N, C-alpha and C positions, 0 to 999 in steps of 0.2 A: 255441539249440543250441550255438553256439560257447562261450558262457559256461558252459553245463553241462559241456561237454567240458574246459574249462579247470579247473573245480572238481574234476572227476574226476581229472584229471592231477595236481593238487596233492595230493589225498587219496592217490592211488596212490604218490606220491613223498614222502609225509610223513616217512618214515624218513630219506630223504636230506636233506630240509630240516632235520630235527632234528639230524642228525649234522653238517651244514654249519654250522648255528648254533653248536653246541657247539665245533666246530673254530675258528670265528671268535672266540668268547669266549676259548678257550684261547690263541690267538695274541695277542690283545689283552692278556689278563692277564699272559702271560709277558713281553711287551714292556714293560708298565708295571712289572712286577716288577724287570726288569733296570734300568730307569731309576731306580726308587726305591732299589734296593740300591746301585748303583754311582755314580750321579750325585748323589743326594740323601743317601745314607747311612742311609736309614730303610726297611729292607725290610718288606714286608707279612708279618705273622706268619701270616695265614690263607690265604696264596697257595696253598700245597701242597694244602690241602683242596679248594679250588675247581678246581685243575688236575686232581686225581684225579677229581673229580666229572665234569669235562668229558671226560676220557679214557674213563671208563666209559661215558658216554652216547654218545660217538663210536663206540666199538667195538660196543656192542650195537645202537645205532640203525642202523648201516651193515650189520649182519649180514644182514638180510632183503634189502637191496639187492644184496648180494654174491651171494646165491642167485638173485635175479631176473635178474641180468646174467651169471651163470655165471662169476663172478670168483674162486670158491674153487678151490683147487688140485685138479686131477684128473689121474689117470694113465690116459689112454685107450689108450696104446700096447699095453698088455697085453690089454685087452679086444678091441681090433681084430684081434688075432692069431687069435681064435677064429672058428668059423663063425657065420653070422648068427643062427641060432636060439639058440645059446649066448650070444651077445651080448645078445639080447633078455632071456633069463633072468637074465643078470648085471645088466642095467639094472633089472629088477624087484627083484632082491635088494638092489641099492644103494638103491632107493627104500625098501624095508623097513628097511634099516639106518639110513638117514637119519632116517626116522620114529621108530625106536626110540631112537636116540641123542639127537635133539633133544627128543623126548618125555621122556626120562629127565632131560635138563638142565632142562627146564621144571619137572618134578616137584621136582627138587633146589632150583631157584631159589625155588619157592613155600615149601618147608620153610625155606630160608635166610631169606627175608623174614619168615616167622612167628617165627623166633628174635628178629629185630630188633624186631618188634612186641611180643612178649612181654616183652622186657627193656627196651624203651624206649631203646635205644642211639642216641646221636647223635654227630656229629663233635665233636671236642674244642674247637675254637676257635669255630666259627660255630653249633654246636648244631643242625645240619641232621639231621633223622631219617635214619638209615641206610636205612630202607625207601624213602625218596625217591631216595636216591643209587642204590640197586640195584634199584629198582622197574621200571626199564626192561628188566631181564633177562627176566622171563616174557613181557612184551609182545613183546620181540624174538624169542623162541623161537616164539611163535605166528606172527609175521610171516615167520619163516624157513620154517616149514612151508608156509604159504600161498604164499609166493613160490616156493619150490622146486617144488611141484606145479603151480602155475599156469604157471610158465615151461616146465615139462617137458611138460605135457599140453594146455594151452589155447592157448598161443602157437604151438605147432607146427601146429595145425589151420589157423590163419590163413595160414601160409606154404605150405600145400598138403599137410598131413598127413604130416609127416616120419616 
């Protein structure tokens, strides 16, 4: 039972694990790049491509986690000025807006990736297919929706039905 819970915890936090791994790689690459450029005098020509790759994966992989933990910027002060019934209606309106915006971004990311697939575009130095670099985007948008609604409607029930 404990092992099953541990596996579920890892799967539930896979986005954080991926973002953390990309951050660790970015830090190591940057450190090695500084050493190679300033101490050895031989900079890595491909460094910028991998750094960009890491930054894209950090941002998109951490997006779902930010929704899950409520780390995105929110202006609750205005909503709290209204009566409770209007606050509820505004919360549902925000849910619809989040769903529409993230859904639209998902749709655009799929179209964006299809362009890369159609023209076979790769990075200039390492030849990494661009769909691998930006393939995290649609996955991230799905995780954002799942994280947003699960944190809003399912975790609240465990706390006593907020």
